[in-house]
C-alpha positions as CSV (number, residue, x, y, z in Angstrom):
1,M,-14.1,8.3,10.9
2,S,-10.4,7.8,11.1
3,I,-8.2,10.9,10.3
4,F,-4.8,10.3,8.8
5,T,-2.2,12.9,8.7
6,G,1.5,13.5,8.2
7,E,4.3,12.2,6.0
8,Y,6.3,9.1,6.7
9,E,9.4,7.8,5.0
10,C,9.0,4.0,4.6
11,K,10.6,1.1,2.7
12,L,9.3,-1.7,0.7
13,D,11.0,-5.1,1.4
14,A,12.3,-7.4,-1.3
15,K,8.9,-9.1,-1.5
16,G,6.9,-5.9,-1.9
17,R,5.7,-5.6,1.6
18,L,5.1,-2.3,3.3
19,A,5.0,-1.9,7.0
20,L,2.4,0.8,7.8
21,P,3.7,3.4,10.2
22,S,2.4,2.8,13.6
23,R,0.5,6.1,13.7
24,I,-1.3,5.1,10.5
25,K,-2.0,1.6,11.6
26,S,-3.3,2.7,15.0
27,R,-5.9,4.9,13.4
28,L,-7.4,2.1,11.2
29,P,-10.9,1.4,12.6
30,E,-11.2,-1.8,14.6
31,T,-14.2,-2.7,12.5
32,S,-11.9,-3.1,9.5
33,G,-9.9,-5.7,11.3
34,N,-6.8,-6.5,9.3
35,Q,-8.5,-5.6,6.0
36,V,-7.7,-2.5,3.9
37,V,-8.5,-1.4,0.4
38,L,-5.6,-0.3,-2.0
39,M,-6.4,1.5,-5.2
40,R,-4.5,3.1,-8.0
41,G,-4.6,6.9,-7.4
42,M,-5.7,9.5,-9.9
43,E,-2.1,10.7,-9.8
44,P,0.7,8.1,-10.1
45,C,0.4,6.9,-6.5
46,L,-1.5,4.3,-4.5
47,V,-4.4,5.1,-2.2
48,L,-5.2,3.1,0.9
49,Y,-8.6,3.2,2.5
50,S,-10.0,1.6,5.6
51,L,-13.0,-0.7,4.7
52,V,-15.4,1.8,6.3
53,E,-14.2,4.7,4.1
54,Y,-14.0,2.6,1.0
55,R,-17.6,1.3,1.4
56,K,-18.7,4.9,1.3
57,I,-17.1,5.5,-2.0
58,Y,-18.1,2.0,-3.3
59,S,-21.8,2.7,-2.5
60,R,-21.7,5.9,-4.6
61,I,-20.0,4.3,-7.6
62,A,-22.0,1.1,-7.5
63,A,-25.4,3.0,-7.3
64,L,-24.8,4.7,-10.7
65,N,-27.1,3.6,-13.5
66,E,-25.5,0.7,-15.3
67,F,-27.4,1.5,-18.4
68,N,-25.6,4.8,-18.8
69,E,-22.5,4.5,-20.9
70,E,-20.5,7.2,-19.1
71,Y,-21.4,5.7,-15.7
72,R,-20.3,2.2,-16.9
73,K,-17.0,3.6,-18.0
74,L,-16.6,5.3,-14.6
75,Q,-17.5,2.0,-12.8
76,R,-15.2,-0.1,-15.0
77,N,-12.2,2.2,-14.5
78,F,-12.9,2.6,-10.8
79,F,-13.3,-1.0,-9.8
80,R,-10.4,-2.3,-11.9
81,R,-8.1,-0.2,-9.8
82,V,-9.1,-1.8,-6.5
83,A,-7.4,-4.6,-4.4
84,E,-8.6,-5.9,-1.0
85,I,-5.5,-6.4,1.1
86,E,-5.1,-8.3,4.4
87,L,-2.4,-6.9,6.7
88,D,-0.1,-9.6,8.1
89,S,0.5,-10.1,11.9
90,A,3.3,-7.4,11.7
91,G,1.0,-4.9,10.1
92,R,2.4,-5.1,6.6
93,L,0.6,-5.2,3.4
94,L,1.8,-6.9,0.3
95,V,1.6,-4.4,-2.6
96,P,0.4,-6.2,-5.9
97,K,3.2,-6.0,-8.6
98,M,0.9,-4.3,-11.1
99,M,0.2,-1.6,-8.6
100,M,3.9,-1.2,-7.7
101,K,4.6,-0.7,-11.4
102,Y,1.7,1.8,-11.8
103,A,3.0,4.0,-9.0
104,S,6.8,3.3,-9.9
105,L,7.3,2.2,-6.3
106,E,10.8,1.2,-5.4
107,K,12.4,0.5,-2.1
108,D,11.9,4.0,-0.7
109,V,8.4,5.3,-0.5
110,I,6.5,8.1,1.2
111,V,3.3,7.4,3.0
112,V,1.1,10.5,3.4
113,G,-2.0,10.9,5.5
114,M,-4.7,12.6,3.5
115,G,-7.6,12.8,6.0
116,N,-9.9,9.8,5.2
117,R,-7.2,8.0,3.2
118,V,-3.4,7.4,2.8
119,E,-1.4,7.9,-0.3
120,I,1.7,5.8,-1.1
121,W,4.2,7.5,-3.4
122,N,7.6,7.0,-5.1
123,T,9.8,9.6,-3.2
124,K,11.0,11.3,-6.4
125,V,7.5,11.4,-8.1
126,Y,5.9,12.8,-4.9
127,D,8.1,15.9,-5.0
128,E,6.8,16.7,-8.5
129,Y,3.2,17.0,-7.1
130,L,4.1,19.4,-4.2
131,L,3.8,23.1,-4.4
132,D,7.2,24.8,-4.5
133,D,6.5,27.7,-2.2
134,N,4.3,28.9,0.5
135,E,2.9,31.7,-1.5
136,A,1.4,29.3,-4.1
137,F,0.0,27.2,-1.1
138,S,-1.5,30.3,0.4
139,K,-3.2,31.3,-2.8
140,L,-4.6,27.8,-3.4
141,A,-6.0,27.7,0.2
142,E,-7.4,31.2,-0.1
143,K,-9.1,30.2,-3.4
144,H,-10.8,27.1,-2.1
145,L,-11.3,27.8,1.5
146,N,-13.1,31.2,1.0
147,E,-15.7,29.8,-1.3
């Protein structure tokens, strides 16, 4: 399993291409080759998965009973958010226009390693989803790591 961490300030070029930071690119599994999966996030960001990690999630969603209405809604809304992307020879990915619009991506973006995935944010929007102080972070960690 690849582990992605850290924050990186990046830029989209005029064609909507994003050069992945070398630290992120180097951690993509060789088995993925130059393929990655880009999804709309639950928050207004994009989420990048290696093929290996995406297949784990895909298997869980695809295995749900298609005759259950709630599961079908989940599958429909999950799979419509997905685009398989091929990195070019320079390690750039072309972000589909609909996804750029969804995440309000402009020239300056923040790429954030999130363990098994990478998030891509509009820099201004990203700040709204961060905790303001260390005390709030400490309380959140205590709540969820002491369970």
